[in-house]
C-alpha positions in Angstrom: 89.6 112.8 71.7 92.4 110.8 73.2 95.1 112.6 75.2 98.6 111.6 74.4 99.5 112.0 78.1 97.9 108.7 79.1 97.6 106.8 75.8 100.0 103.9 75.8 100.3 103.8 79.6 99.4 100.8 81.8 96.8 101.0 84.5 95.9 98.5 87.3 92.3 98.7 88.5 91.0 96.8 91.6 87.3 96.0 91.9 87.4 96.1 88.2 84.6 93.6 87.5 81.6 95.9 88.3 80.4 99.4 89.0 82.8 102.3 89.1 85.8 100.1 88.7 84.3 98.6 85.5 83.3 101.9 84.0 86.7 103.5 84.9 88.4 100.5 83.2 86.5 101.0 80.0 87.0 104.7 80.1 90.8 104.2 80.4 90.7 101.7 77.6 89.0 104.2 75.3 91.9 106.5 76.0 94.4 103.9 74.7 95.5 102.7 78.2 96.5 99.1 78.6 94.8 97.4 81.6 95.6 95.1 84.4 92.4 94.0 86.1 92.1 92.7 89.6 89.0 91.3 91.2 87.7 88.2 93.0 85.1 87.5 90.3 86.9 85.7 87.6 84.0 85.3 85.1 82.9 88.9 85.2 86.5 90.0 84.9 87.0 87.8 81.9 84.0 89.4 80.2 85.4 92.8 80.9 88.8 91.8 79.6 87.2 90.9 76.3 85.4 94.3 76.1 88.7 96.0 76.8 90.6 94.1 74.1 87.8 94.9 71.6 88.7 98.6 72.2 92.2 97.9 70.9 94.3 97.7 74.1 95.8 95.0 76.2 93.9 93.4 79.1 95.5 91.1 81.7 93.5 89.7 84.7 94.4 88.7 88.2 91.8 86.9 90.3 93.0 88.2 93.7 91.6 89.1 97.1 93.1 92.6 97.7 92.4 92.2 101.5 95.1 89.4 101.5 98.6 90.9 101.6 100.3 87.7 100.3 98.0 87.6 97.3 98.6 91.3 96.6 102.4 90.9 97.0 102.4 88.0 94.6 100.5 89.9 92.0 102.8 92.9 92.4 105.9 90.7 92.0 104.4 89.2 88.7 103.4 92.6 87.4 106.7 94.3 88.1 108.7 91.4 86.7 106.7 91.5 83.4 106.0 95.2 82.9 107.8 97.2 85.6 106.1 100.0 87.5 102.4 100.6 86.6 101.6 104.2 85.4 98.2 104.4 87.0 96.8 102.5 90.0 93.0 102.8 90.7 91.9 101.4 94.0 88.2 100.9 93.4 87.4 97.8 95.5 84.9 98.5 98.2 81.8 97.4 100.1 79.0 99.3 101.9 77.0 98.6 105.0 73.9 100.2 106.6 73.3 99.8 110.3 73.5 101.9 113.5 77.0 102.0 114.8 76.1 100.2 118.1 74.4 97.5 116.1 77.2 96.9 113.7 78.8 93.6 114.4 82.6 93.3 115.0 82.7 91.0 112.0 81.1 93.6 109.8 83.5 96.2 111.1 86.4 93.9 110.2 85.1 93.3 106.7 84.5 97.0 106.0 88.0 97.9 107.2 89.6 95.1 105.3 88.0 95.9 102.0 87.6 99.7 102.1 90.9 100.6 103.9 93.3 97.7 104.1 93.0 96.9 100.4 94.2 100.4 99.6 97.1 100.1 102.1 98.1 96.8 100.6 98.0 98.1 97.0 99.9 101.3 97.8 102.5 99.3 99.8 103.0 96.9 96.9 103.0 99.3 94.0 104.0 102.8 95.1 107.7 101.9 95.7 108.3 101.1 92.1 106.5 104.3 91.1 108.7 106.3 93.5 111.8 104.6 91.9 110.6 105.6 88.4 109.7 109.1 89.6 106.3 108.9 87.9 102.8 107.4 88.4 99.3 108.2 89.5 97.4 106.7 92.4 93.6 107.0 92.5 91.7 106.2 95.7 87.9 105.9 95.9 86.6 107.6 99.0 82.9 108.8 99.3 80.8 111.9 99.7 80.2 110.4 103.2 83.7 111.6 104.0 82.1 115.1 104.0 79.0 114.3 105.9 78.5 111.0 107.9 74.9 110.1 107.4 73.3 108.3 110.3 73.1 104.5 109.9 76.0 104.7 107.4 78.5 105.5 110.2 80.7 102.4 109.9 81.0 102.8 106.1 81.6 106.6 106.5 84.3 105.8 109.0 86.3 103.8 106.5 85.9 106.6 103.9 87.1 109.3 106.3 90.1 107.1 106.7 90.6 106.8 102.9 90.4 110.6 102.6 93.0 111.1 105.4 95.3 108.4 104.0 95.1 109.9 100.5 95.8 113.4 101.7 99.0 112.5 103.5 100.0 110.2 100.6 99.6 113.1 98.2 101.9 115.3 100.2 104.5 112.6 100.7 104.7 111.4 97.1 104.7 114.9 95.5 108.4 115.0 95.9 108.8 111.7 94.1 106.7 112.7 91.0 103.7 110.6 91.9 100.3 112.1 91.7 97.5 111.1 94.1 93.8 111.7 93.4 91.0 111.2 95.8 87.5 110.5 94.4 84.3 111.4 96.3 81.3 109.8 94.6 77.8 110.7 95.8 74.8 108.5 95.3 75.6 106.0 92.5 73.0 103.5 91.3 74.4 100.1 92.5 72.9 96.7 93.5 73.6 97.7 97.2 70.4 99.6 97.5 68.3 96.6 96.4 69.3 94.9 99.7 67.9 97.6 101.9 64.6 96.6 103.5 62.4 98.2 106.1 59.1 99.9 106.8 57.2 102.2 104.5 59.3 105.3 105.1 62.5 103.3 104.3 61.0 102.0 101.0 59.9 105.5 100.0 63.3 106.9 100.9 65.0 104.3 98.7 62.8 105.2 95.8 63.8 108.8 96.2 67.5 107.9 96.5 67.4 105.8 93.4 65.5 108.4 91.4 68.3 110.9 92.1 71.2 108.5 91.8 73.8 108.8 89.0 75.1 106.0 86.9 78.5 104.4 87.4 79.4 105.5 83.9 79.2 109.1 85.1 81.7 108.5 87.8 83.9 106.5 85.4 84.1 109.5 83.0 84.8 111.9 85.9 87.7 109.7 87.1 89.3 109.4 83.7 89.1 113.2 83.3 90.6 113.6 86.8 93.5 111.3 85.8 94.1 113.1 82.6 94.1 116.5 84.3 96.0 115.3 87.4 93.4 116.6 89.8 93.8 116.3 93.5 90.1 115.7 94.0 87.3 114.3 91.8 84.0 115.2 93.4 80.6 114.2 92.0 78.5 117.3 91.2 75.9 116.7 94.0 78.6 116.5 96.6 80.0 119.9 95.9 77.4 121.8 98.0 78.1 119.5 101.0 81.8 119.8 100.6 81.6 123.6 100.6 78.7 124.5 102.9 79.5 122.1 105.7 82.7 124.0 106.3 81.0 127.4 106.0 77.7 126.8 107.7 77.9 123.7 109.8 74.7 124.0 111.8 72.2 122.9 109.1 74.2 119.6 108.8 74.0 119.1 112.6 70.2 119.5 112.4 69.9 117.3 109.3 72.0 114.6 111.0 69.7 114.5 114.0 66.6 114.4 111.8 67.9 111.6 109.7 68.9 109.6 112.7 65.3 109.9 114.0 63.9 109.1 110.5 65.8 105.8 110.3 65.5 104.8 113.9 63.9 101.4 114.2 63.1 101.2 110.4 65.0 98.1 109.6 68.5 97.4 108.4 70.4 95.8 105.4 73.1 93.3 104.9 76.5 94.5 103.7 76.9 94.4 99.9 79.9 92.5 98.4 79.7 93.8 94.9 83.1 95.4 94.8 83.3 98.9 93.3 79.6 98.8 92.4 78.8 99.2 96.1 81.4 101.8 97.1 78.9 104.7 97.5 
């Protein structure tokens, strides 16, 4: 059943062409929300736009690199000139990386920070002022369950997601007085192409099979995000992440032990290349 509160609104989704960005886009379209899609993959974005339009709402596409401030600024100028302030902004673009912190190259650090953090800073800088002026709007930032527990070999990725969590928390307090809602999303293990790139010895391959057996579908997160937008939730936390969110604060010592065991387990077992599949690789 569609909720009148968001039907007829306009949403902009980054990393829209795949994964959580794609499923969130389709979920919003089913609620009667008109879409502005931003991604670097034009062909996939065009296919998504056709699916959105088939659901009876508008779809407009921008092939833009959200790590580039000038491209984001130009997109924002065009959007505001044509439609005014957007009602919903979903920052879903992201990449992942697996490697020990000391082995993570400076280039990989730069890319992770650019895509996972700076893209959100750019989008908020470009679109929040018009939301503030209109005294309405909703910003959704995709963090990760790794903001609750930084798993060994995922440290560089987790670092960017801790930053997204902190950025979103402060932003939520600041924009409250301007009538703008901020939601932070914490996915757990989501089935994405990223895991296909992880290689290593036997224990790594077995661990990957276990991870993928318990992974949820991007559609699940898309539905949770849409519900979070409709209900104006502060947090959207995937079900498997709730125990970590709660118990790490109450009983931290098992997580300290688990972190050390996992670090030993992965030590010397191989590494993967960073995934560049947009929102599909955000968790």
